[in-house]
C-alpha positions as CSV (number, residue, x, y, z in Angstrom):
1,M,-2.9,4.3,-8.2
2,Q,-3.5,0.3,-8.6
3,I,-0.7,-1.7,-7.0
4,S,-0.4,-5.0,-6.5
5,I,1.4,-6.8,-3.3
6,I,3.0,-10.3,-3.5
7,G,4.3,-11.3,-0.3
8,L,2.4,-10.3,3.4
9,G,5.4,-11.0,5.9
10,K,6.9,-8.7,8.4
11,M,7.8,-6.4,5.4
12,G,5.4,-6.9,2.9
13,G,2.5,-6.1,5.3
14,A,4.0,-3.0,6.0
15,I,4.5,-2.3,3.1
16,A,0.9,-2.7,2.0
17,L,-0.6,-0.7,5.0
18,R,1.6,2.1,3.9
19,L,0.7,1.8,0.5
20,I,-3.2,2.1,1.2
21,E,-2.7,5.0,3.8
22,C,-1.4,6.8,0.6
23,G,-4.7,6.4,-1.1
24,H,-3.7,3.4,-3.2
25,E,-5.9,0.5,-4.2
26,L,-4.3,-2.6,-3.6
27,T,-4.3,-6.0,-4.5
28,V,-2.5,-8.6,-2.7
29,W,-1.6,-12.3,-2.5
30,N,-0.1,-14.3,0.2
31,R,1.3,-18.2,0.1
32,S,-0.5,-18.3,3.4
33,A,-4.0,-16.4,3.5
34,D,-4.3,-15.6,7.1
35,K,-1.6,-13.5,6.7
36,A,-3.9,-11.5,4.0
37,A,-6.7,-11.1,6.6
38,P,-5.8,-7.6,8.7
39,I,-4.3,-6.2,5.0
40,V,-7.8,-7.1,3.4
41,A,-9.7,-5.5,6.6
42,A,-7.5,-2.8,6.2
43,G,-9.0,-2.3,2.3
44,A,-7.0,-4.6,0.3
45,T,-8.4,-6.8,-2.4
46,L,-7.5,-10.3,-2.1
47,A,-6.2,-12.7,-4.9
48,A,-6.7,-15.7,-5.7
49,T,-3.4,-17.0,-7.4
50,A,0.2,-15.1,-7.7
51,A,-1.3,-14.7,-11.6
52,D,-4.1,-13.1,-10.4
53,A,-2.3,-10.5,-8.7
54,V,-0.2,-9.5,-11.4
55,A,-2.7,-9.4,-14.3
56,A,-4.5,-6.8,-11.8
57,S,-2.2,-3.9,-11.8
58,E,0.5,-2.6,-14.0
59,I,3.2,-2.7,-11.4
60,T,3.0,-5.6,-8.9
61,L,5.9,-5.3,-5.5
62,I,7.3,-8.6,-4.2
63,S,8.5,-9.5,-1.1
64,L,9.5,-12.7,0.1
65,F,12.1,-14.9,2.2
66,D,14.3,-16.6,0.2
67,A,15.1,-17.5,-3.5
68,D,13.5,-21.0,-3.1
69,V,10.3,-19.4,-2.2
70,L,10.5,-16.7,-4.9
71,T,11.8,-18.5,-7.7
72,A,8.7,-21.2,-6.5
73,V,5.8,-18.3,-6.9
74,F,7.3,-17.3,-10.4
75,H,7.2,-20.8,-12.0
76,A,3.9,-21.8,-9.9
77,E,1.6,-23.1,-12.2
78,H,-0.4,-20.0,-11.4
79,G,2.0,-18.0,-10.2
80,I,3.4,-14.5,-11.8
81,L,5.0,-16.3,-15.1
82,A,1.7,-18.1,-15.8
83,T,-0.1,-14.6,-17.0
84,D,0.5,-11.6,-19.9
85,L,3.6,-9.2,-18.5
86,H,2.8,-7.3,-21.0
87,G,3.1,-3.6,-20.2
88,K,3.8,-4.9,-16.3
89,L,6.3,-3.9,-14.0
90,I,7.9,-6.1,-11.8
91,V,9.4,-4.3,-8.4
92,E,11.3,-7.4,-6.5
93,M,12.0,-6.5,-2.9
94,S,13.4,-9.8,-1.1
95,T,16.7,-10.2,-0.1
96,V,18.3,-13.0,-2.6
97,R,21.7,-13.1,-4.5
98,P,22.0,-10.6,-7.9
99,H,21.9,-13.9,-10.3
100,V,18.6,-15.0,-8.6
101,E,17.1,-11.1,-9.4
102,K,19.0,-11.6,-13.2
103,A,17.6,-14.9,-13.9
104,L,14.0,-13.9,-13.1
105,A,14.4,-10.5,-14.6
106,A,15.3,-12.2,-18.3
107,E,12.3,-14.6,-17.8
108,V,9.8,-11.7,-17.1
109,A,11.2,-9.7,-20.2
110,A,10.9,-12.8,-22.4
111,K,7.1,-12.7,-21.1
112,G,7.3,-9.2,-22.4
113,G,7.3,-7.4,-18.8
114,A,10.1,-5.4,-17.4
115,M,11.5,-5.8,-14.0
116,I,13.6,-3.9,-11.2
117,D,15.1,-5.3,-7.8
118,C,14.6,-2.7,-5.3
119,P,15.7,-4.4,-1.6
120,V,15.1,-1.8,0.8
121,G,16.9,-0.7,3.9
122,G,15.6,-0.7,7.3
123,T,12.7,-2.6,9.3
124,T,8.7,-2.4,9.7
125,G,8.9,1.2,11.4
126,P,10.1,2.7,8.8
127,A,8.1,0.7,6.1
128,R,5.1,2.1,8.2
129,N,6.3,5.9,7.8
130,G,7.4,5.7,4.6
131,K,11.5,5.9,5.5
132,L,12.7,3.2,4.2
133,L,16.4,3.1,2.3
134,G,15.4,1.9,-1.7
135,L,17.9,0.2,-3.5
136,A,17.6,0.0,-7.5
137,G,18.7,-2.2,-10.0
138,G,17.6,-2.0,-13.5
139,A,17.2,0.0,-16.5
140,A,17.2,3.6,-15.7
141,G,13.0,3.6,-17.7
142,D,12.2,0.8,-15.3
143,V,13.8,2.4,-12.3
144,A,11.6,5.7,-13.0
145,R,8.4,4.0,-13.5
146,A,8.5,2.7,-10.1
147,M,9.8,6.2,-8.4
148,P,5.6,7.3,-7.7
149,V,5.3,4.4,-5.3
150,L,8.9,3.7,-4.3
151,E,9.1,7.5,-3.1
152,Q,6.2,6.8,-0.7
153,L,7.8,3.9,0.8
154,C,11.2,5.5,0.9
155,R,12.9,8.4,2.5
156,R,16.2,8.0,0.2
157,I,16.0,5.8,-3.1
158,E,19.5,5.4,-5.4
159,H,19.5,3.8,-8.7
160,I,22.8,1.4,-7.7
161,G,23.3,0.4,-11.3
162,P,21.7,-2.8,-13.7
163,I,19.7,-5.4,-12.3
164,G,21.1,-7.7,-9.7
165,S,22.6,-4.1,-8.6
166,G,20.2,-3.5,-5.7
167,A,20.8,-7.1,-4.4
168,A,23.9,-6.7,-3.8
169,M,24.3,-3.7,-2.3
170,K,22.2,-4.9,0.4
171,L,23.7,-7.9,1.3
172,A,26.8,-5.4,1.5
173,I,24.7,-2.9,4.1
174,N,23.2,-5.9,6.4
175,L,26.8,-7.2,6.3
176,P,28.2,-4.8,9.4
177,L,25.1,-4.5,10.9
178,A,24.8,-8.4,11.4
179,V,28.3,-8.4,12.4
180,Y,28.1,-5.5,15.1
181,W,25.0,-7.3,17.0
182,Q,27.6,-9.9,17.8
183,A,30.4,-7.8,18.7
184,M,28.3,-6.4,21.2
185,G,27.5,-9.2,22.1
186,E,31.2,-10.0,23.0
187,S,32.0,-6.8,24.7
188,M,28.8,-7.7,27.0
189,A,30.4,-10.9,27.9
190,L,33.4,-9.2,28.9
191,I,31.7,-6.7,31.3
192,R,29.2,-9.1,32.7
193,D,31.1,-10.1,35.9
194,L,31.2,-6.4,36.5
195,G,27.5,-6.2,37.7
196,R,26.6,-3.3,36.4
197,D,22.8,-2.5,35.0
198,P,22.8,-2.8,31.6
199,A,20.5,-0.2,30.6
200,W,23.2,1.8,32.3
201,L,26.1,-0.1,30.0
202,I,24.3,0.9,26.6
203,D,24.2,4.5,28.0
204,V,27.6,4.8,28.0
205,F,28.5,2.8,24.9
206,C,26.0,5.2,23.3
207,D,28.0,7.9,24.3
208,T,31.2,6.8,22.5
209,T,32.4,5.4,18.9
210,G,31.6,1.9,20.1
211,A,27.7,2.5,19.2
212,N,26.4,2.3,15.9
213,N,22.6,3.7,14.7
214,G,21.3,0.4,15.3
215,L,22.3,0.3,18.8
216,K,21.3,3.8,19.4
217,N,17.8,3.5,18.1
218,R,16.9,-0.3,19.9
219,G,19.5,0.7,22.9
220,A,16.6,0.1,25.3
221,A,15.7,-3.4,23.5
222,V,19.1,-4.5,23.8
223,A,19.3,-3.8,27.3
224,A,16.1,-5.1,28.3
225,A,17.3,-8.3,26.6
226,L,20.4,-8.3,28.6
227,A,18.5,-8.0,31.8
228,G,16.5,-11.0,30.7
229,G,14.1,-10.4,28.2
230,D,13.6,-11.7,24.9
231,G,13.9,-8.1,23.3
232,G,10.7,-7.4,22.1
233,M,8.6,-7.9,19.1
234,A,10.5,-8.8,15.9
235,T,11.5,-6.2,12.9
236,F,14.0,-8.3,11.7
237,D,14.5,-11.8,13.1
238,L,17.7,-13.7,13.5
239,G,16.3,-16.1,11.3
240,G,16.3,-13.8,8.2
241,I,19.7,-12.6,9.0
242,A,21.2,-15.6,9.6
243,K,19.9,-16.5,6.0
244,D,21.5,-12.9,5.1
245,L,24.6,-14.0,6.0
246,G,24.5,-17.1,4.3
247,L,24.2,-15.3,1.0
248,M,26.6,-12.7,2.0
249,V,29.6,-15.7,2.1
250,E,27.8,-17.4,-0.8
251,E,28.3,-14.8,-3.1
252,A,32.1,-13.7,-2.0
253,H,32.8,-17.8,-2.8
254,A,31.1,-17.3,-6.1
255,K,33.6,-14.0,-6.6
256,G,36.7,-16.1,-5.3
257,F,37.1,-15.0,-1.9
258,D,36.0,-15.0,1.5
259,L,34.4,-13.0,4.5
260,P,36.1,-14.9,8.0
261,V,34.5,-11.9,9.8
262,A,30.5,-12.8,8.3
263,A,31.3,-16.5,7.9
264,R,31.8,-17.1,11.5
265,A,28.8,-14.6,12.6
266,K,26.6,-17.0,10.4
267,D,27.7,-19.7,12.3
268,I,26.6,-18.1,15.5
269,Y,23.3,-17.2,14.7
270,E,22.9,-20.8,13.0
271,Q,23.5,-21.7,16.2
272,A,21.3,-19.4,17.9
273,V,18.2,-20.4,15.3
274,A,19.0,-23.8,16.1
275,D,18.7,-23.4,19.5
276,G,15.2,-22.1,19.0
277,H,15.1,-18.5,18.9
278,A,14.6,-17.9,14.8
279,T,11.8,-15.7,15.7
280,K,13.7,-13.3,18.1
281,D,14.7,-10.1,16.9
282,T,18.3,-9.2,16.2
283,C,18.5,-6.7,19.1
284,W,18.1,-9.9,21.0
285,V,21.8,-11.2,19.7
286,P,23.5,-9.9,22.4
287,S,22.8,-11.2,25.1
288,Y,22.8,-14.5,23.6
289,W,26.8,-14.2,23.2
290,A,26.6,-11.9,26.9
291,A,25.0,-15.0,28.7
292,K,28.3,-16.5,28.2
293,G,30.1,-14.3,30.7
294,D,28.0,-15.7,33.2
295,K,29.8,-19.5,33.2
């Protein structure tokens, strides 16, 4: 199948490599062409503009950092909305608020195309292995059109509801994990004065209800960070999760209520970003707050 991908950051790049390995012909575009180099080397064709990328395929997947970048790529002079969208399906996979997806989908429809939102749960490792969790929002027929591609990326795909539903579900899923990493930091701060080996501490936690799947999967990296490391190569970085926490708080306020725990976690993540740690993996977060126990 001929597929286009717009946005070749960590997730978009991993998805692109996965689809190439599955035998698809890819046309790709990224705002900074250097990020496209390894994807092109793997066999993809680099489009000159986002509009050219969409024109090249019936289905286009989009994975961009935030709503500002997303809307700019749609509305640029040679952006997505600058080409004929009749017969085209846009699968929008960025993590943004639901109203952003609804507005863009309406513009796509006005140009003769169709759009679903399908953010995914998981990091680059699951993306490379086709083990993501797909959270789709949109018309049933449009979701069905995307299924042959999504099934090669995801171990499970849920059609959540109309357009924007996938975005809402993604924010809800990310919230407890973001809060959990901060809670782990607070737990570690309480016991740093025991002087025990971080690997041993994490091993004990993983044998209790105090551990979630994130800790069980990334326990070695968390322990290494607690011992003074940097958490290793980022699969989901602090800058991204700080951004997501901001979206969660904004979405709640728009619906007339607060998220006090998420709001406080957001402040802490944003402070870590301000301290220069935006590119560190989220599994490094426990060590950030645990260090308070050394003071």
